[in-house]
Every structure is written in structure tokens, then in C-alpha cells.
N, C-alpha and C positions, 0 to 999 in steps of 0.2 A: 245187336249192341244195346246195352242198357241205356235208358234215357234219363232226363232230369227228373221225371216223375218217380222213377225208382229210388233216386236219392231222397226225394221228399218223403216217400213212403217209409224208407228206412229211418229217416230222421224222426218221423212221428213216433216210431217205436222207441227211439233213444231218449225222447223228452218225456220221461215219466219217472215216478218214484222207483227207486231200486232198493232191494233188500241188502245188497252187498256190493263191494267194489268189483267183484267178478262179473256181476250182471251189467254194471256200468261199462266195464271194459269190453264186454261182448257187444253191447250196443254200438260202441265207438268203432269196433271192427266192422260191423255191418255198414255203417256210414262210409268208412274208408274203402271198403270193398266195392260198394256201388259207385263211388267216385272214380276209382281206378278202372272199373269195368267200363264206365262211360268214356273215359279218356282214351283207353287203349284196347278196347274190345276184348278184355280178358274174361275169364270165367272164375273169378275168385269169390268165395263166400266167407262169412265170419268163421265157419268151421274149418275152412282150408286156407285161412288167411296167411299164416306163417309158411305153410308148405307151398302155397301158390306163388309167393314172392321170394322163396328161399334161394333161387338161382341168382338173384340180384339183377336180372336183365331188365325187368320193368322199372326197377328203381333207378338204374343208370340212365335208361331212356328218358324217364321223367326229369332227372337232373339236367340233362342236356336240353330238354324242352323248356325248363325254367330259365336256362341261360338265354335261349332264343327269345323268350318272352321279355326278359330283362333288357335285352338289346333293343327290341322293338319299342319298349317303353321309353328307353333313353332317347331314341331317335324322335319319338312323337312328343314326349314331355321332358325336354332337357332340363328345365328349371326344377321340376319336381324330382327328377332323377338325382340331382345333386344332393338331396337330403337323404338318399337311400344308399345302402351298400348293395352294389350290383354284382352278382356272380358272373363270371365270364369264362373260366377254364372248364372245357368239356371233360367229361369222364370217359376214359378209354375202357371199353368192356368187350367181352366175348358174348355173342348172343346165339351161337349155333352149337348144338350138341353139349349143352351145359347140363350136368346131372346134379341133382340135389346132394349137398355135402361134399362135392368134388372140390379139387383145388381151384378150378375155374370159377365155381360158384362162390367160394370164399374170397377169391380175388375180386370178383365183381362187387360183392357186398362191402369189402374193405375199401374199394375205390369210391363207392357211394358215400361211405362214412367219412372218408377223407374230404370229399367235396362238401359235405354238410359242415364240417369243421372249418375248412379253409375258405370256402366260397360264401357260405351263408352265415358263418360265425355263430352257429347254434351252440348254446351253452351246454356244458357237460351234463348238467342235471336232466337235460332233455335228450341226451344221446344214448345210443346203444352200442354194443360191441358185436363183432362178427359172429361169435359163437351164440350170442343171444338170438339171432335169426336162424343161422344155419342149423343149430342144434335145438332151436325152439324152446329156449329156457328162460326168456325174459320178454314176455309179450308187452308188458306195461311200457317199458322204455322205447320199444320199437314203435308202438302206437303213438306215444308222445312225440317222438321224432318226426314221424310222418305227418302228424297234425301241424307241427311247426313248419315243416317244408311246404305244406299246402297253404299255410297262412302267409308265408313269404311270397309264394307264387301268386296268390290272390292280389297282392299289392301291385303286381305287374299286369294284371288283367286276366289271369288264368282262372278257369272254372275251379271253384272251391267246394269242399264237402259241405253239406248242409249245416253242420255245426259251426263252421267258420262263417258262413253266410248269416247265421243267426247272431253270431258275435258282432258282425258288422252292423246289423240292424239295431242291436241294443246300443252300440256305441253311438250310432247316428241319433238315436232317440235321446240319449243322455246329452249329447251336444246340443240338440234342439232345445231341450229343457233348460240347459245352462244359458243359452242365448236368450231365451224368454225372460229369465231372471235378470239378465244383464243386457238390456236393450241397447246400450251404447256400443257394445262389442259385436262385431260381425265375424262369423266363422270364416276361416280361410278357404277359398274355393279349392276343390280337389279335381284332378283330371277325370274325365269321364271313364267309366269302367269299360274295359275291353275284355270280353271273356271268350275263350275259344278252346278247342281241344286240338291236339296234334296227334295224328295216328303214328307218325314216325319222327325220329329225330332228323334235324336238318344239319348236315355237315358234321355228323357224329363221327369221331375218330375211333375206329375199331381195329381189330386185328386185320392185317393186310390179306390174310387168307380167307376172310369171311366175305361172302357175296351177299349183300343186302339189297332188297328191292328198292326202287326209287321211292323216296318219301312221298307220301300223299300230301296234297295241298291242305292248308289249314281249313278246318271246319269252324265257321263262326256261328255263334248263336248268342242271343241275349240272355244273360244270366238271370234266372228267376229268383227273386227274393221272397221268402215266405215268412210271414209273421204268425206266430202261434199264440193263441189266447190261452196262456197257461200261467198259473201263479208260480212265482219264484223262478221264472225262466232265466232272469238275469243272474240270480244266484247259482242256478244250475250250470250255466255256461262258464261263468267266471270261476267256479270252484272245481272245474273238471280236473285240472292237473292235480289239485290238492286231493281230490277224491281218489285218484288212481294211486296216490302214494300212501293211502291209509293202509294200515296193517290189515292183512287178510283176516276176515272174521268180523270186522266192525259192521254193525247193522245200521240200516236206514241212513246212509251217508248222503243220499239225495232225496230223501222223503220230504 
């Protein structure tokens, strides 16, 4: 299984000047692939990213794990949970004998998309459609959606891709600087971070004919945060979504 160091190594490749939006997109797929490999012991790479997730099984499993994390967060931090929208409805999906491009694969992906819209309230501009993944015709929106799902899960203590971790570091640094400029104000305390991976969904509602092994216990670890000494890192992270929407061919979008 890939570990946290692999995510850090992949992130170090993504935080650099890019000549085109395609290079930037490829680097984001590297980060997301390492993240999913760490959580679910997959074997996805940037080159096989769409193909490796095309059955929708890993996506639906992750959706249900986000639900579990949100419930744990609500129980542990009830006051903080009141300020967040918490997903709760599990995704029903088929995980055995699912073939790329099949009806089952399309149904899994469609159910994941429905969960993103109805449970996470992800905006349309960050969403993708079933054919975008199954037929591998819109990588940009698929990557944007997964990043947003990861960002929401991180709020509940789940392990996040390195890009999201860097965003959090930058936001914390900005808040610290604002507090120094305004000594009379104190930042609101936030609940401690709880980061973990889940190998299997807990209580996942699936097809009654599917025999799934017992879920493994949660694996806990302390999320490592990495600060990178790089110029314009703040601009790089904050303009990621904008960069991916740049018309193909635009040069030096992140240089």
C-alpha cells in the first residue's frame, strides 16, 4: 500500500511551473491517484486514472466512508457540526464483476454523482457527468469534483490529498497574519484534526446478492502537513480551478 510519503513526493512534482493546463491536470491526477491508493490500496496512476476509477466502485466506497467520517465528527464535535452540511445517505452500488462501460459501471458512477449533488451540495461548475468518466471524455471536471469531495472529507478529519493539505496550511498562515495585524481579535478555536483511512465501508448498503468481506477496522495516523518553500505557492493553489478551465493551449498558466 502506498503511504503518506508517496503523496508528498507526488505533490512536490505538482508544485512547479507548468507550460500548459494539460501538464497541470496531469500533476493533479498524480496527487489524487496517490491519495486514493493510500486510502483503498488501489493501483491507480495518473496514466490509468480514468480507467482505474471507471467502474465507480472506489468512488462509491469513498462516498460512504465520507458519510461515516461525518457521523463520527458530529458525535465528537456537535457544536462545530452545526455549522456544516453533513452527508448521511449511503450510496448503493455493485462491487463485484463490474466491467468498464457496462450498465453496472454507469449505475455506480451515476449514484456517486447523485450523492455529490444531494449530500455534499457540490456546485454544478465542479461536477461531471456519467459519460465524462465512463467514456473518459472530460478529465477536468472529474478531477475538480474529486478534489472538492476530498476537501469536504478533510473537514471531517479524513486524510486529504497533498494539495488540500497545502491549502489548509496557507489558510492557517493567512489567519495567523490577520490576527497579528488585529491583536484585539482572537481566532475561533477549531476542533482537532482526526485523520484516518478506511479500507472498507461500514454499513454500506449494496446489492443483496453481493458477498462482501467484513470491513477492516479504521487505520489511524497523524496527518502530516508539509510546508514547501516555493514562491507563489499561495497563488498556485488558489488559482488551481481557474487554471483547469483555461482554454487548451494557453501557456505558462502557473509559471
